[in-house]
N, C-alpha and C positions, 0 to 999 in steps of 0.2 A: 524697621525692616531687618530681615535676618538672612544670613548666608547659611545654606544647607549643604554640607559636604556629603556626597554619596559615592561609595566605591562600587564599581560595576564590573561585571565580567566583560572581557574583551570579546564580545560576540554580537552579531546583528540583533537588533530589537531592544536592547537595554534602554537606550534613550527614549524609544517609543513607549516602552512600559512605564518609565518614569513620567513622561509627559501625559500619557493617558490616565495614569493613576491620579496624578495631581488634578488634572482637568475634571475627572469624574467627581472628585471631592470638592470642586469649586475653588481650587487654589490656583491662582494665577502666577506664572513665572514672569518676573519683571526684568530679568537679565541673567547673565551667567555664561558658563561654558563647560566643556569637558575635554580632558586631555588624557592620553595614555602615559602612564608612568610605570616602568618596569612590568609592562603587560597587564596592568590594571587600569580600568577607566576611573579617573578621579574627576568628579563633577562638582562644580560649585554653582548653585543657583540661588537667586534672590527671590524671597517670598515675604509677604506681609506677616504671616503667622507661622513662625518657625516650629512651634510645638505641634500644631495641626499637621504641617507638612511631614514632620518626623514620624508622627503616629501613623499617618496615611501610608507613607512609603514603607515603613517597617511592617505594617499589616499586609503589604503586598510582597513581602519577603526581600525587600531591598535593604542594603547595608548602609545605614546612615551613620557616618563617622562622627558627625558633630553638627551643632547649630550654634551660630554666634551672631550677636548684634553687629551691625555694620556701621561704618562711617560713610556718609554720602557727601560727595564733594563735586562741585562743578568747577572745572578748570576753564580758563580763558583760552579757547582754541585758537584765537587770533595771535596769541603771544607764544612763540616758540620757547620751549624749555620749562613750561609750566609743570609738567609731570616731574621732572628732575628737581625743581625747586620745592614742590610739595613733599616729595620723598625725602629731600635733604632736611626739611623742617622736622619731619618725623624722626629722622636719624639723630639730629642734634638734640632732640628731646629724649633720646634713648628708647624710642618706640620702634619695635620691629614690625614691619608690614609682613603679614602672613599670606594674604590673598588680595589680589587686585584685579578688577575687571570693570567693564562698563555695563550700565543698565540700558534699557530700551529708550531712555530719554537722554542719552549721551552724558550721563553723570558717572563719575568715578565711584566705584564701590570698593571699600577697603575693610579688611579685618586685620586687627592688630593684636599683639600680645598683651597690651595694657589698654583696655578700652577707654578708661577715664583720661589717661594721659594723651591718647590719640585724639579724643574728643576735644581736649583743651587745644591741641595743635590745630585741629580742623577749625575750631571756633576762631582762633587768632588769625588763621589764614583768611577766613571769611571777613573778619573785621578789617584786615589790611586791604583786601580787595575793595570793600565798600568805601574805605577812606580814600582810595586812589581813583575812584569813579567820579 
């Protein structure tokens, strides 16, 4: 899975254009969101094929700022503090979280500055959860 970062004009219809463009190309959005930052719409959306999404959006005149592989993590929602513990594990490994949101299946979607180190932390997190189950 990949996170696609899109910069948008702060005007009506930009998200509609993005969604319609991807939909017409058969690309499903699996999660994400959009925020205003200094008057610019900054969107991060989860897709299976980042390269196709980038080409499709750029062909429609949209500004794709980047495409990154993501870490997908499921937190134990019944245990308060899971997000903090997971983020602390990343910090202790020297991994900087750049983007964090949830997908449509209630999973945590994370992009990091060092994908391999982040993947190692994520894998260890999963192993520790499995061991405690």
